[in-house]
C-alpha positions as CSV (number, residue, x, y, z in Angstrom):
1,M,0.0,0.0,0.0
2,T,1.3,3.4,-1.0
3,P,1.8,6.1,1.6
4,R,-1.0,8.1,0.0
5,A,-3.4,5.2,0.3
6,E,-2.3,4.7,4.0
7,R,-3.1,8.3,4.8
8,S,-6.5,8.0,3.1
9,T,-7.3,4.9,5.1
10,A,-6.2,6.6,8.4
11,A,-8.3,9.6,7.6
12,A,-11.3,7.5,6.8
13,G,-10.9,5.6,10.1
14,S,-10.6,8.8,12.0
15,S,-13.7,10.2,10.3
16,G,-15.6,7.0,11.1
17,W,-14.6,7.2,14.8
18,L,-15.6,10.8,15.0
19,D,-19.0,10.1,13.4
20,R,-19.7,7.3,15.9
21,H,-18.7,9.3,19.0
22,F,-19.7,12.7,17.9
23,K,-22.9,12.7,20.1
24,Y,-20.8,11.7,23.1
25,L,-18.3,14.4,22.5
26,L,-21.1,17.0,22.5
27,L,-22.5,15.6,25.8
28,Y,-19.2,15.2,27.7
29,P,-18.6,18.9,28.5
30,A,-22.2,19.3,29.9
31,I,-21.8,16.1,32.0
32,V,-18.4,17.1,33.4
33,L,-19.8,20.6,34.2
34,L,-22.9,19.1,36.0
35,L,-20.7,16.7,37.9
36,L,-18.4,19.6,39.0
37,I,-21.4,21.7,40.1
38,G,-23.0,18.8,41.9
39,L,-20.0,17.1,43.5
40,F,-18.0,20.2,44.5
41,P,-20.2,21.2,47.4
42,V,-20.3,17.7,48.7
43,L,-16.5,17.2,48.5
44,Y,-15.9,20.7,50.0
45,S,-18.3,19.8,52.9
46,L,-16.4,16.6,53.4
47,M,-13.0,18.4,53.4
48,V,-14.2,21.1,55.8
49,S,-15.7,18.5,58.1
50,F,-12.2,17.2,58.9
51,Q,-11.0,20.7,59.9
52,N,-11.8,23.0,62.7
53,L,-13.1,26.2,61.2
54,T,-15.2,28.5,63.4
55,M,-15.7,32.3,63.8
56,L,-12.9,32.5,66.2
57,K,-10.6,29.8,65.0
58,Q,-9.3,28.9,61.6
59,D,-7.5,25.6,61.9
60,Y,-7.1,24.0,58.5
61,G,-5.2,21.0,60.0
62,F,-6.7,17.5,59.9
63,Q,-8.9,17.0,63.0
64,G,-10.0,13.4,62.3
65,L,-13.6,12.6,63.3
66,L,-13.8,15.4,65.9
67,N,-16.8,17.1,64.3
68,Y,-18.6,13.8,63.7
69,E,-18.1,12.8,67.3
70,R,-19.5,16.2,68.4
71,L,-22.5,15.7,66.1
72,I,-23.3,12.3,67.4
73,N,-23.1,13.5,71.0
74,T,-25.2,16.6,70.5
75,D,-28.8,16.1,71.7
76,R,-30.0,19.2,69.8
77,F,-29.0,17.5,66.5
78,W,-31.1,14.4,67.2
79,W,-34.0,16.5,68.3
80,A,-33.8,18.5,65.1
81,I,-33.9,15.2,63.1
82,L,-36.9,14.1,65.2
83,H,-38.8,17.4,64.5
84,T,-38.1,17.0,60.8
85,G,-39.3,13.4,60.8
86,V,-42.5,14.3,62.7
87,L,-43.2,17.1,60.3
88,T,-42.6,14.9,57.2
89,A,-44.5,12.0,58.5
90,I,-47.7,14.1,59.2
91,A,-47.6,16.6,56.4
92,L,-46.8,14.3,53.5
93,P,-49.8,11.9,53.9
94,L,-52.1,14.9,54.4
95,E,-50.9,16.6,51.3
96,L,-51.3,13.3,49.3
97,V,-54.8,12.6,50.6
98,F,-56.0,16.2,50.1
99,G,-54.3,16.5,46.7
100,L,-55.7,13.2,45.5
101,A,-59.2,14.1,46.7
102,M,-59.1,17.4,44.9
103,A,-57.7,15.8,41.7
104,R,-60.5,13.2,41.8
105,L,-63.0,16.0,42.0
106,F,-61.6,18.2,39.2
107,V,-60.7,15.4,36.8
108,K,-64.3,15.6,35.7
109,D,-65.7,18.5,33.7
110,I,-67.5,20.9,36.1
111,R,-68.7,24.4,35.6
112,G,-66.0,27.0,36.4
113,K,-63.2,24.4,36.4
114,R,-60.6,26.7,35.0
115,L,-61.3,29.5,37.6
116,F,-61.2,27.0,40.5
117,L,-58.0,25.6,39.2
118,A,-56.4,29.0,39.0
119,L,-57.5,29.8,42.6
120,L,-56.4,26.5,44.0
121,V,-52.8,26.7,42.7
122,L,-52.2,30.2,44.1
123,P,-50.6,29.0,47.3
124,A,-48.0,27.0,45.4
125,V,-47.1,30.1,43.4
126,L,-46.0,32.0,46.5
127,P,-42.4,31.7,47.8
128,P,-42.5,29.6,51.1
129,I,-40.9,32.5,53.0
130,V,-43.8,34.7,51.9
131,A,-46.4,32.1,52.7
132,G,-44.9,31.8,56.2
133,G,-45.0,35.6,56.6
134,I,-48.6,35.8,55.5
135,W,-49.7,33.2,58.1
136,R,-47.6,34.8,60.8
137,M,-49.6,38.0,60.2
138,L,-52.9,36.1,60.1
139,L,-52.1,34.4,63.4
140,D,-50.7,37.4,65.3
141,V,-52.0,37.3,68.8
142,S,-53.0,40.9,69.0
143,F,-53.9,42.0,65.5
144,G,-54.4,38.8,63.5
145,P,-57.8,38.3,61.9
146,I,-57.9,34.6,63.0
147,N,-58.0,35.4,66.7
148,Q,-60.6,38.1,66.0
149,I,-62.8,35.7,64.1
150,I,-62.5,33.2,66.9
151,G,-63.5,35.9,69.3
152,W,-66.6,36.8,67.2
153,L,-67.7,33.2,67.0
154,S,-67.3,32.7,70.8
155,G,-69.8,35.5,71.6
156,G,-67.6,38.5,71.4
157,V,-65.0,37.3,74.0
158,P,-61.5,38.4,72.8
159,A,-59.3,35.4,71.8
160,S,-55.6,35.6,72.6
161,I,-54.2,32.3,71.4
162,N,-50.5,32.4,71.0
163,W,-50.3,30.2,67.9
164,L,-46.6,30.6,67.4
165,I,-45.5,30.5,71.0
166,D,-47.8,28.0,72.8
167,P,-46.3,24.5,72.4
168,F,-49.8,23.1,72.1
169,Y,-50.6,25.1,68.9
170,V,-47.2,25.7,67.3
171,Y,-46.9,22.4,65.5
172,P,-50.5,22.4,64.1
173,T,-49.8,25.9,62.9
174,I,-46.7,24.9,61.0
175,L,-48.4,21.8,59.6
176,L,-51.4,23.9,58.5
177,T,-49.1,26.3,56.6
178,E,-47.2,23.5,55.0
179,V,-50.3,21.7,53.9
180,W,-51.9,24.9,52.6
181,E,-48.8,25.8,50.7
182,W,-48.0,22.5,49.0
183,T,-51.2,20.5,48.6
184,P,-51.8,22.3,45.3
185,F,-48.4,20.9,44.1
186,M,-49.7,17.3,44.8
187,F,-53.0,18.2,43.3
188,L,-51.6,19.3,40.0
189,I,-49.4,16.3,39.5
190,L,-52.1,13.8,40.5
191,L,-54.6,15.6,38.3
192,A,-52.3,15.2,35.3
193,A,-51.9,11.5,36.2
194,L,-55.7,10.9,36.6
195,S,-56.4,12.7,33.3
196,N,-54.3,10.1,31.5
197,V,-56.1,7.1,33.0
198,D,-58.1,5.2,30.3
199,P,-61.8,5.8,31.1
200,S,-62.8,2.7,29.1
201,Q,-61.3,0.5,31.8
202,E,-63.2,2.2,34.6
203,E,-66.4,2.0,32.5
204,A,-65.9,-1.7,31.8
205,A,-65.4,-2.4,35.5
206,E,-68.5,-0.4,36.4
207,I,-70.6,-2.4,33.9
208,D,-69.3,-5.6,35.5
209,G,-70.7,-4.4,38.8
210,A,-67.6,-3.0,40.6
211,G,-68.1,-0.2,43.1
212,P,-66.3,3.2,43.1
213,W,-63.9,2.1,45.8
214,T,-63.0,-1.1,44.0
215,I,-62.5,0.7,40.7
216,F,-60.2,3.2,42.4
217,V,-58.1,0.6,44.2
218,R,-57.9,-2.0,41.4
219,I,-57.7,0.2,38.3
220,T,-57.1,3.9,39.0
221,L,-54.5,3.6,41.7
222,P,-52.2,1.2,39.8
223,A,-52.4,3.4,36.8
224,I,-51.2,6.5,38.7
225,W,-48.9,4.7,41.1
226,P,-45.6,5.6,39.3
227,V,-46.5,9.3,39.2
228,M,-47.7,9.2,42.8
229,I,-44.3,7.7,43.9
230,V,-42.4,10.5,42.1
231,A,-44.6,13.2,43.7
232,L,-44.1,11.6,47.2
233,L,-40.4,11.5,46.6
234,I,-40.2,15.1,45.6
235,R,-42.3,16.4,48.4
236,G,-40.7,14.1,50.9
237,L,-37.2,15.4,50.1
238,D,-38.6,18.9,50.2
239,L,-40.1,18.4,53.6
240,V,-36.9,17.0,55.0
241,R,-35.1,20.2,54.1
242,T,-38.0,22.5,55.2
243,F,-36.6,25.8,56.2
244,D,-38.5,28.8,54.9
245,I,-41.9,28.3,56.4
246,V,-40.5,27.3,59.8
247,W,-38.1,30.2,59.9
248,A,-40.8,32.7,58.9
249,L,-43.2,31.4,61.5
250,T,-41.1,30.4,64.6
251,K,-37.4,30.5,63.7
252,G,-37.3,27.1,65.4
253,G,-39.0,28.3,68.6
254,P,-40.3,28.4,71.2
255,G,-36.8,27.5,72.3
256,T,-35.9,24.7,69.9
257,L,-39.2,23.0,69.9
258,T,-39.8,23.3,66.2
259,E,-36.2,23.4,65.0
260,T,-35.8,21.3,61.9
261,I,-32.5,20.0,60.6
262,S,-32.3,22.8,58.0
263,V,-33.0,25.5,60.7
264,Y,-30.4,23.9,62.9
265,M,-27.8,23.9,60.1
266,Y,-28.5,27.5,59.3
267,T,-28.2,28.5,63.0
268,M,-24.9,26.7,63.4
269,G,-23.4,27.6,60.1
270,F,-24.5,31.3,59.5
271,Q,-25.2,32.6,63.0
272,R,-22.6,30.7,65.2
273,F,-20.2,30.2,62.2
274,A,-19.3,26.6,63.3
275,T,-18.3,25.9,59.7
276,S,-16.6,22.5,60.1
277,Y,-19.4,21.2,62.4
278,T,-22.0,22.3,59.9
279,G,-20.0,20.7,57.1
280,A,-20.0,17.4,58.9
281,M,-23.8,17.7,59.5
282,A,-24.4,18.6,55.8
283,F,-22.3,15.6,54.6
284,V,-24.1,13.2,56.9
285,I,-27.5,14.4,55.7
286,I,-26.5,14.2,52.1
287,I,-25.3,10.7,52.4
288,V,-28.4,9.5,54.4
289,L,-30.8,11.1,51.9
290,S,-29.0,9.7,48.9
291,L,-29.1,6.2,50.4
292,A,-32.8,6.6,51.3
293,V,-33.6,7.7,47.7
294,M,-31.6,4.8,46.2
295,V,-33.4,2.2,48.5
296,L,-36.8,3.7,47.7
297,L,-36.2,3.7,44.0
298,R,-35.0,0.2,44.1
299,R,-38.1,-0.9,46.0
300,V,-40.3,0.8,43.4
301,E,-38.5,-1.0,40.6
302,I,-38.9,-4.4,42.4
303,A,-42.6,-3.6,42.9
304,R,-43.1,-3.0,39.2
């Protein structure tokens, strides 16, 4: 083979390799960029967690597991996890049930459907910090309209319920605000899922004598199950990192009674400037949530 023929063959081979891998070459820069953006905060938190950085001390030396030991031995950290778990365990099922009930109602054609849909999704449009501020004003012990309405309904006796201070009322207040804010999110997702259910299957089951509950459990629910799992996963992760509403309403108070893990991390990291301690906490939470999501997704795949 002549040198010219060899060069032609090499050029053809190079061109063929480029054609086969061109789409990957276009994707690689975006993938690398996303990995850098996603992994850098995690790796930085891991690095900082082995140091001793505070507002008064900047020790960049390796401190071993000092911050993780502090984390495990801090009762306030475990209480924050408990508060977050309670909030998630109560708010998530309520949002699912209310959202599914609303979706079942509006999946049918009713008069004024578009207007009602526009009104119902308004809470989800508001930023959570704004929603918390609105409810804080509504529940103000002296000037809030809710206490005034309660007073009118009780025969004109002034009501002075400390919704955001009294330990008996503070958790229901946060749950009410969370459910009010995010039920429309579940409603929209489940409404879209229900709209894609084949009505002929439900009609056939109804002709065969199946009741509404049987049709829902045996036909409708399996059809929307994958979408429901995704909605629960998104809202569950969002509830675990709840900050805005709690901060706007109580700032974790009274005391630390409503302090979630996000509020605790903010307090330690941006008010007390315990940077390394906060880094250890952030890394632990990231790992735990990642493992939980992997297990949940695997269970969903097995169930399918």
